[in-house]
Phi, psi and omega in degrees: 000140179259134179239139176241125181251129177056045179218144176274119183232133179257169176299323179297317177302315181295318181293319178297320178295319178300312183293328179284336182264314188258317182140171182299145177265134183287321180250077188298317180297317179295319179296317179296318178301315181295316179295323178297319176296318178298316180296318178297314180298314182296323179296338180272354182274160180272144175299133179098350178293152180250133182235153173249129181251138175211181180234143177278181183297335178274000179087010180272145180293134175237117179249134181231127179288129180244347178197153176280347180204159179295154178294144177221155180297139179281137177259144178295133180290344180256120179298145179273000000 
């Protein structure tokens, strides 16, 4: 999975990077539609949220939010 931090990235940017790295996509319009939906969904999420990525049977990315923040060690509420 590719992550961009503090950068404006469009679905076209993502598809072009995929094609330059992996190869041409046969159904370009469908891929762009899917990526545009992904970009809209991702834009609505909070910074620091943790997601699990997988692929469906058709090979499309499925992202599922699993936490609002990364796991961190628990601190004792009572000072030592």
